[in-house]
TORPA-4810 file (N, C-alpha, C, O; in nm, 3 decimals):
<nodes>
NODE_1_1.307_-0.550_4.869_1.248_-0.618_4.755_1.282_-0.539_4.628_1.257_-0.419_4.622_X
NODE_2_1.339_-0.606_4.526_1.373_-0.535_4.403_1.249_-0.486_4.329_1.144_-0.551_4.332_X
NODE_3_1.261_-0.373_4.265_1.150_-0.321_4.186_1.181_-0.337_4.038_1.296_-0.332_3.997_X
NODE_4_1.077_-0.355_3.961_1.092_-0.369_3.816_1.114_-0.231_3.755_1.037_-0.138_3.781_X
NODE_5_1.217_-0.218_3.675_1.244_-0.092_3.608_1.163_-0.085_3.479_1.157_-0.182_3.404_X
NODE_6_1.103_0.026_3.455_1.024_0.045_3.334_1.086_0.156_3.251_1.123_0.261_3.304_X
NODE_7_1.096_0.133_3.123_1.147_0.233_3.032_1.038_0.259_2.929_0.981_0.165_2.874_X
NODE_8_1.010_0.383_2.903_0.906_0.421_2.809_0.959_0.531_2.720_1.040_0.614_2.762_X
NODE_9_0.913_0.532_2.599_0.952_0.637_2.506_0.830_0.721_2.476_0.726_0.671_2.434_X
NODE_10_0.844_0.848_2.498_0.738_0.940_2.459_0.804_1.043_2.368_0.884_1.125_2.413_X
NODE_11_0.770_1.037_2.240_0.821_1.132_2.142_0.711_1.230_2.108_0.594_1.191_2.100_X
NODE_12_0.746_1.353_2.088_0.648_1.455_2.056_0.681_1.516_1.920_0.795_1.555_1.894_X
NODE_13_0.582_1.523_1.835_0.595_1.587_1.706_0.497_1.703_1.703_0.377_1.683_1.722_X
NODE_14_0.545_1.823_1.681_0.457_1.939_1.673_0.429_1.966_1.527_0.520_1.995_1.449_X
NODE_15_0.303_1.957_1.491_0.260_1.979_1.353_0.215_2.125_1.338_0.200_2.196_1.437_X
NODE_16_0.195_2.167_1.216_0.147_2.304_1.196_0.005_2.315_1.246_-0.080_2.233_1.211_X
NODE_17_-0.021_2.416_1.326_-0.153_2.431_1.386_-0.243_2.525_1.310_-0.197_2.623_1.251_X
NODE_18_-0.370_2.495_1.310_-0.467_2.581_1.245_-0.578_2.620_1.341_-0.677_2.682_1.301_X
NODE_19_-0.563_2.585_1.470_-0.667_2.614_1.568_-0.636_2.747_1.634_-0.583_2.750_1.746_X
NODE_20_-0.668_2.857_1.567_-0.636_2.990_1.618_-0.762_3.076_1.626_-0.856_3.060_1.549_X
NODE_21_-0.759_3.167_1.721_-0.870_3.259_1.739_-0.812_3.397_1.765_-0.731_3.414_1.856_X
NODE_22_-0.853_3.496_1.688_-0.807_3.633_1.708_-0.911_3.703_1.794_-1.025_3.722_1.752_X
NODE_23_-0.870_3.740_1.913_-0.963_3.803_2.007_-0.946_3.955_2.012_-0.996_4.019_2.105_X
NODE_24_-0.878_4.012_1.915_-0.862_4.156_1.911_-0.738_4.204_1.983_-0.685_4.309_1.946_X
NODE_25_-0.690_4.134_2.082_-0.569_4.173_2.156_-0.448_4.094_2.108_-0.342_4.099_2.170_X
NODE_26_-0.463_4.024_2.003_-0.354_3.938_1.955_-0.412_3.803_1.918_-0.533_3.782_1.922_X
NODE_27_-0.326_3.714_1.883_-0.372_3.581_1.843_-0.352_3.485_1.959_-0.241_3.471_2.012_X
NODE_28_-0.459_3.418_1.998_-0.453_3.315_2.101_-0.458_3.180_2.030_-0.548_3.154_1.950_X
NODE_29_-0.364_3.098_2.059_-0.356_2.970_1.990_-0.415_2.861_2.078_-0.376_2.844_2.193_X
NODE_30_-0.509_2.788_2.022_-0.567_2.673_2.089_-0.518_2.550_2.015_-0.540_2.537_1.895_X
NODE_31_-0.454_2.461_2.086_-0.394_2.346_2.020_-0.464_2.217_2.058_-0.526_2.204_2.163_X
NODE_32_-0.451_2.122_1.967_-0.507_1.989_1.987_-0.394_1.888_1.980_-0.316_1.888_1.885_X
NODE_33_-0.386_1.801_2.080_-0.281_1.700_2.085_-0.343_1.561_2.076_-0.455_1.538_2.123_X
NODE_34_-0.270_1.470_2.016_-0.310_1.331_2.005_-0.198_1.243_2.058_-0.085_1.253_2.012_X
NODE_35_-0.231_1.158_2.155_-0.134_1.063_2.209_-0.168_0.925_2.153_-0.277_0.873_2.176_X
NODE_36_-0.074_0.867_2.079_-0.089_0.731_2.029_-0.026_0.639_2.132_0.096_0.633_2.145_X
NODE_37_-0.110_0.567_2.204_-0.066_0.480_2.313_-0.043_0.340_2.258_-0.137_0.273_2.215_X
NODE_38_0.083_0.295_2.260_0.119_0.168_2.198_0.150_0.057_2.298_0.230_-0.032_2.271_X
NODE_39_0.086_0.064_2.414_0.097_-0.048_2.507_0.030_-0.169_2.443_-0.065_-0.152_2.366_X
NODE_40_0.076_-0.290_2.472_0.018_-0.409_2.410_-0.106_-0.459_2.482_-0.176_-0.546_2.431_X
NODE_41_-0.133_-0.406_2.599_-0.251_-0.447_2.675_-0.375_-0.376_2.622_-0.376_-0.253_2.610_X
NODE_42_-0.478_-0.453_2.591_-0.602_-0.395_2.536_-0.680_-0.315_2.639_-0.752_-0.223_2.604_X
NODE_43_-0.665_-0.351_2.766_-0.738_-0.280_2.871_-0.659_-0.285_3.000_-0.561_-0.359_3.012_X
NODE_44_-0.702_-0.206_3.095_-0.636_-0.203_3.224_-0.524_-0.101_3.229_-0.487_-0.040_3.128_X
NODE_45_-0.470_-0.084_3.348_-0.367_0.015_3.373_-0.231_-0.037_3.330_-0.197_-0.153_3.355_X
NODE_46_-0.153_0.048_3.266_-0.015_0.016_3.230_0.072_0.136_3.266_0.021_0.246_3.287_X
NODE_47_0.201_0.114_3.274_0.292_0.225_3.305_0.289_0.331_3.195_0.291_0.451_3.225_X
NODE_48_0.283_0.288_3.070_0.281_0.384_2.960_0.151_0.464_2.961_0.152_0.584_2.932_X
NODE_49_0.040_0.400_2.993_-0.087_0.472_3.005_-0.080_0.573_3.119_-0.126_0.686_3.104_X
NODE_50_-0.023_0.534_3.231_-0.010_0.626_3.344_0.071_0.749_3.306_0.032_0.861_3.339_X
NODE_51_0.183_0.729_3.237_0.264_0.842_3.192_0.188_0.929_3.091_0.196_1.051_3.095_X
NODE_52_0.114_0.865_3.002_0.037_0.938_2.901_-0.073_1.021_2.966_-0.095_1.136_2.928_X
NODE_53_-0.142_0.964_3.064_-0.248_1.038_3.134_-0.190_1.155_3.213_-0.250_1.262_3.219_X
NODE_54_-0.074_1.134_3.274_-0.005_1.242_3.346_0.027_1.357_3.250_0.001_1.473_3.280_X
NODE_55_0.085_1.323_3.136_0.118_1.424_3.035_-0.009_1.494_2.986_-0.010_1.616_2.969_X
NODE_56_-0.115_1.417_2.962_-0.241_1.475_2.915_-0.296_1.576_3.017_-0.346_1.682_2.978_X
NODE_57_-0.288_1.544_3.145_-0.335_1.636_3.250_-0.258_1.767_3.246_-0.316_1.875_3.257_X
NODE_58_-0.126_1.758_3.231_-0.042_1.878_3.226_-0.074_1.962_3.102_-0.078_2.084_3.108_X
NODE_59_-0.096_1.894_2.990_-0.128_1.966_2.867_-0.266_2.031_2.876_-0.284_2.144_2.830_X
NODE_60_-0.363_1.961_2.934_-0.497_2.017_2.949_-0.495_2.139_3.042_-0.571_2.233_3.023_X
NODE_61_-0.408_2.135_3.142_-0.393_2.251_3.231_-0.339_2.372_3.155_-0.363_2.486_3.193_X
NODE_62_-0.267_2.345_3.046_-0.214_2.453_2.961_-0.311_2.484_2.846_-0.273_2.548_2.748_X
NODE_63_-0.436_2.440_2.860_-0.542_2.467_2.762_-0.519_2.398_2.627_-0.560_2.450_2.523_X
NODE_64_-0.453_2.284_2.629_-0.436_2.203_2.508_-0.533_2.086_2.516_-0.532_2.011_2.614_X
NODE_65_-0.615_2.071_2.414_-0.710_1.960_2.408_-0.633_1.832_2.375_-0.554_1.830_2.280_X
NODE_66_-0.656_1.725_2.452_-0.579_1.602_2.435_-0.671_1.481_2.420_-0.766_1.464_2.496_X
NODE_67_-0.640_1.399_2.321_-0.706_1.270_2.304_-0.601_1.161_2.312_-0.491_1.177_2.260_X
NODE_68_-0.636_1.050_2.377_-0.547_0.934_2.383_-0.612_0.822_2.303_-0.726_0.785_2.330_X
NODE_69_-0.539_0.768_2.206_-0.587_0.656_2.126_-0.509_0.532_2.168_-0.388_0.524_2.148_X
NODE_70_-0.581_0.436_2.226_-0.519_0.310_2.267_-0.517_0.216_2.146_-0.621_0.162_2.109_X
NODE_71_-0.401_0.198_2.087_-0.387_0.126_1.961_-0.418_-0.022_1.975_-0.462_-0.084_1.878_X
NODE_72_-0.397_-0.081_2.092_-0.417_-0.225_2.110_-0.562_-0.266_2.088_-0.589_-0.382_2.055_X
NODE_73_-0.655_-0.176_2.104_-0.795_-0.207_2.085_-0.843_-0.190_1.942_-0.962_-0.209_1.913_X
NODE_74_-0.753_-0.154_1.852_-0.791_-0.127_1.713_-0.735_-0.234_1.619_-0.635_-0.298_1.649_X
NODE_75_-0.801_-0.252_1.507_-0.755_-0.345_1.403_-0.676_-0.266_1.300_-0.730_-0.218_1.200_X
NODE_76_-0.546_-0.253_1.327_-0.457_-0.181_1.236_-0.382_-0.286_1.157_-0.293_-0.354_1.209_X
NODE_77_-0.419_-0.298_1.030_-0.361_-0.402_0.946_-0.215_-0.370_0.911_-0.179_-0.253_0.905_X
NODE_78_-0.132_-0.472_0.889_0.006_-0.446_0.848_0.012_-0.392_0.707_-0.075_-0.422_0.624_X
NODE_79_0.112_-0.313_0.678_0.129_-0.256_0.544_0.192_-0.119_0.552_0.223_-0.070_0.660_X
NODE_80_0.210_-0.058_0.437_0.272_0.075_0.432_0.183_0.178_0.362_0.231_0.283_0.322_X
NODE_81_0.056_0.147_0.348_-0.038_0.239_0.283_-0.133_0.299_0.385_-0.151_0.244_0.494_X
NODE_82_-0.193_0.411_0.351_-0.285_0.479_0.442_-0.415_0.403_0.461_-0.481_0.420_0.564_X
NODE_83_-0.454_0.321_0.367_-0.577_0.242_0.377_-0.552_0.106_0.315_-0.533_0.094_0.194_X
NODE_84_-0.552_0.003_0.400_-0.526_-0.133_0.352_-0.656_-0.208_0.322_-0.654_-0.329_0.301_X
NODE_85_-0.768_-0.138_0.321_-0.893_-0.199_0.278_-0.986_-0.237_0.392_-0.975_-0.185_0.503_X
NODE_86_-1.076_-0.326_0.361_-1.183_-0.366_0.452_-1.130_-0.413_0.587_-1.038_-0.495_0.595_X
NODE_87_-1.189_-0.361_0.692_-1.152_-0.400_0.827_-1.036_-0.321_0.887_-1.007_-0.337_1.005_X
NODE_88_-0.972_-0.238_0.809_-0.858_-0.159_0.856_-0.908_-0.035_0.929_-0.982_0.045_0.872_X
NODE_89_-0.868_-0.019_1.055_-0.911_0.096_1.134_-0.808_0.210_1.133_-0.829_0.313_1.198_X
NODE_90_-0.697_0.192_1.062_-0.596_0.297_1.054_-0.648_0.427_0.993_-0.611_0.534_1.042_X
NODE_91_-0.731_0.423_0.888_-0.777_0.551_0.831_-0.843_0.644_0.933_-0.829_0.766_0.922_X
NODE_92_-0.916_0.589_1.031_-0.977_0.674_1.134_-0.870_0.736_1.223_-0.881_0.853_1.263_X
NODE_93_-0.766_0.659_1.255_-0.656_0.712_1.335_-0.583_0.821_1.256_-0.547_0.925_1.311_X
NODE_94_-0.562_0.796_1.129_-0.492_0.892_1.044_-0.567_1.025_1.037_-0.505_1.131_1.036_X
NODE_95_-0.699_1.020_1.034_-0.778_1.144_1.035_-0.752_1.222_1.163_-0.740_1.345_1.160_X
NODE_96_-0.743_1.151_1.276_-0.714_1.218_1.403_-0.573_1.277_1.402_-0.552_1.386_1.455_X
NODE_97_-0.478_1.205_1.344_-0.341_1.255_1.335_-0.339_1.384_1.254_-0.276_1.482_1.294_X
NODE_98_-0.407_1.385_1.141_-0.407_1.501_1.053_-0.476_1.621_1.117_-0.446_1.735_1.082_X
NODE_99_-0.569_1.597_1.210_-0.639_1.706_1.277_-0.563_1.760_1.397_-0.599_1.865_1.452_X
NODE_100_-0.458_1.690_1.439_-0.383_1.729_1.559_-0.273_1.830_1.526_-0.215_1.828_1.417_X
NODE_101_-0.247_1.916_1.622_-0.134_2.009_1.613_-0.009_1.946_1.673_0.103_1.977_1.633_X
NODE_102_-0.030_1.858_1.771_0.080_1.790_1.840_0.051_1.641_1.835_-0.060_1.597_1.868_X
NODE_103_0.150_1.564_1.796_0.137_1.418_1.790_0.240_1.358_1.885_0.359_1.388_1.876_X
NODE_104_0.193_1.273_1.975_0.280_1.213_2.076_0.278_1.062_2.060_0.172_1.000_2.059_X
NODE_105_0.396_1.003_2.048_0.411_0.858_2.039_0.449_0.807_2.177_0.557_0.840_2.227_X
NODE_106_0.364_0.727_2.239_0.391_0.673_2.373_0.400_0.521_2.362_0.303_0.454_2.328_X
NODE_107_0.518_0.468_2.392_0.539_0.324_2.378_0.629_0.271_2.488_0.724_0.338_2.529_X
NODE_108_0.601_0.151_2.535_0.699_0.087_2.623_0.820_0.046_2.540_0.811_0.031_2.418_X
NODE_109_0.932_0.029_2.605_1.056_-0.011_2.537_1.099_-0.147_2.591_1.112_-0.166_2.712_X
NODE_110_1.122_-0.240_2.501_1.178_-0.369_2.537_1.302_-0.393_2.455_1.300_-0.374_2.333_X
NODE_111_1.410_-0.433_2.517_1.533_-0.467_2.447_1.575_-0.353_2.353_1.618_-0.377_2.240_X
NODE_112_1.563_-0.232_2.401_1.598_-0.112_2.325_1.515_-0.094_2.199_1.562_-0.034_2.102_X
NODE_113_1.394_-0.143_2.198_1.304_-0.130_2.083_1.166_-0.084_2.127_1.124_-0.109_2.240_X
NODE_114_1.097_-0.017_2.037_0.960_0.024_2.063_0.867_-0.097_2.049_0.908_-0.202_2.000_X
NODE_115_0.744_-0.081_2.093_0.650_-0.193_2.086_0.613_-0.224_1.941_0.629_-0.140_1.852_X
NODE_116_0.564_-0.344_1.919_0.525_-0.384_1.784_0.412_-0.297_1.730_0.404_-0.273_1.610_X
NODE_117_0.324_-0.250_1.817_0.217_-0.160_1.773_0.271_-0.026_1.725_0.224_0.027_1.624_X
NODE_118_0.370_0.027_1.795_0.428_0.154_1.751_0.506_0.133_1.622_0.509_0.222_1.537_X
NODE_119_0.571_0.018_1.606_0.640_-0.010_1.481_0.541_-0.014_1.365_0.571_0.034_1.256_X
NODE_120_0.423_-0.070_1.390_0.320_-0.073_1.286_0.276_0.069_1.249_0.254_0.098_1.132_X
NODE_121_0.264_0.157_1.349_0.229_0.298_1.323_0.335_0.361_1.234_0.302_0.431_1.138_X
NODE_122_0.461_0.338_1.265_0.570_0.393_1.185_0.559_0.344_1.041_0.575_0.421_0.946_X
NODE_123_0.531_0.216_1.025_0.517_0.159_0.890_0.398_0.218_0.817_0.406_0.247_0.697_X
NODE_124_0.287_0.236_0.887_0.167_0.289_0.824_0.183_0.438_0.788_0.116_0.486_0.697_X
NODE_125_0.270_0.509_0.859_0.295_0.649_0.827_0.391_0.664_0.709_0.415_0.776_0.664_X
NODE_126_0.446_0.554_0.661_0.543_0.558_0.552_0.489_0.628_0.428_0.558_0.713_0.370_X
NODE_127_0.369_0.594_0.387_0.312_0.656_0.267_0.295_0.806_0.286_0.322_0.885_0.195_X
NODE_128_0.251_0.846_0.402_0.231_0.987_0.432_0.365_1.061_0.430_0.374_1.172_0.378_X
NODE_129_0.467_1.001_0.487_0.600_1.062_0.488_0.652_1.079_0.346_0.711_1.182_0.314_X
NODE_130_0.632_0.980_0.262_0.676_0.991_0.123_0.602_1.103_0.050_0.662_1.178_-0.027_X
NODE_131_0.472_1.114_0.075_0.393_1.218_0.009_0.439_1.357_0.052_0.455_1.446_-0.032_X
NODE_132_0.460_1.377_0.183_0.507_1.507_0.230_0.647_1.536_0.179_0.678_1.649_0.142_X
NODE_133_0.731_1.434_0.176_0.868_1.450_0.125_0.871_1.491_-0.021_0.962_1.561_-0.065_X
NODE_134_0.769_1.448_-0.097_0.760_1.482_-0.239_0.679_1.610_-0.261_0.655_1.650_-0.375_X
NODE_135_0.635_1.673_-0.150_0.557_1.796_-0.162_0.415_1.773_-0.206_0.354_1.861_-0.266_X
NODE_136_0.359_1.656_-0.178_0.225_1.622_-0.222_0.130_1.614_-0.104_0.073_1.507_-0.078_X
NODE_137_0.112_1.721_-0.032_0.024_1.723_0.084_-0.117_1.679_0.048_-0.175_1.723_-0.052_X
NODE_138_-0.170_1.590_0.132_-0.309_1.550_0.118_-0.339_1.455_0.003_-0.455_1.420_-0.016_X
NODE_139_-0.241_1.413_-0.071_-0.268_1.322_-0.183_-0.225_1.181_-0.147_-0.132_1.161_-0.069_X
NODE_140_-0.293_1.085_-0.204_-0.247_0.947_-0.192_-0.125_0.934_-0.281_-0.125_0.984_-0.394_X
NODE_141_-0.025_0.869_-0.233_0.101_0.869_-0.306_0.130_0.731_-0.363_0.057_0.683_-0.449_X
NODE_142_0.232_0.669_-0.316_0.286_0.547_-0.374_0.184_0.436_-0.393_0.180_0.375_-0.500_X
NODE_143_0.104_0.408_-0.295_0.019_0.289_-0.301_-0.101_0.304_-0.393_-0.143_0.206_-0.454_X
NODE_144_-0.155_0.421_-0.405_-0.280_0.436_-0.479_-0.265_0.519_-0.605_-0.309_0.477_-0.713_X
NODE_145_-0.205_0.634_-0.593_-0.203_0.726_-0.705_-0.096_0.690_-0.808_-0.125_0.678_-0.928_X
NODE_146_0.026_0.673_-0.762_0.135_0.657_-0.858_0.131_0.522_-0.930_0.152_0.516_-1.051_X
NODE_147_0.104_0.416_-0.857_0.104_0.284_-0.921_-0.037_0.235_-0.954_-0.053_0.126_-1.008_X
NODE_148_-0.139_0.314_-0.921_-0.275_0.277_-0.954_-0.325_0.155_-0.877_-0.413_0.084_-0.925_X
NODE_149_-0.268_0.130_-0.759_-0.311_0.015_-0.681_-0.435_0.047_-0.601_-0.458_0.162_-0.561_X
NODE_150_-0.516_-0.054_-0.580_-0.629_-0.038_-0.490_-0.589_-0.098_-0.356_-0.499_-0.181_-0.351_X
NODE_151_-0.654_-0.057_-0.246_-0.619_-0.113_-0.116_-0.634_-0.265_-0.112_-0.554_-0.333_-0.048_X
NODE_152_-0.734_-0.318_-0.180_-0.756_-0.463_-0.180_-0.640_-0.537_-0.248_-0.602_-0.646_-0.206_X
NODE_153_-0.586_-0.476_-0.352_-0.479_-0.540_-0.429_-0.344_-0.529_-0.357_-0.255_-0.611_-0.380_X
NODE_154_-0.328_-0.430_-0.272_-0.201_-0.404_-0.210_-0.197_-0.456_-0.065_-0.152_-0.384_0.024_X
NODE_155_-0.243_-0.575_-0.041_-0.246_-0.633_0.094_-0.121_-0.714_0.124_-0.131_-0.829_0.166_X
NODE_156_-0.008_-0.657_0.102_0.116_-0.729_0.131_0.184_-0.668_0.252_0.160_-0.553_0.286_X
NODE_157_0.267_-0.745_0.315_0.347_-0.694_0.426_0.493_-0.711_0.392_0.530_-0.791_0.306_X
NODE_158_0.574_-0.636_0.461_0.719_-0.647_0.438_0.777_-0.750_0.530_0.898_-0.775_0.528_X
</nodes>
């Protein structure tokens, strides 16, 4: 009986860590990882979830704290700003991203493409990438500060 082949992309981004403790014998680093799970299923077992949980177990064994955020259960509005206004749950995810030392993108692959949820994450990170690229850590950039837009006014999609 033929088996279905599954292809998944798990990308890892290591951010600068601030979770350190000096115990007198040197510096011991405690890291926090965040897995953004972009399976399209809101609940139940998926191959990408299984791989993410496996990775999380291995990381936890190495004393890395791991959280998995299932994006399908969240209302992440389309757009390229950090906050698209009322009902947008992306700002809470972004706070978790900013608190993580390691960021992992876990997505199924169809037709050589990432899932639509992961594409939305990439689009929503656009403003943050522009701000870091311009050396403006922690500031609102293109959507709010530079053009004076409010999240309510900037509800457009590409």
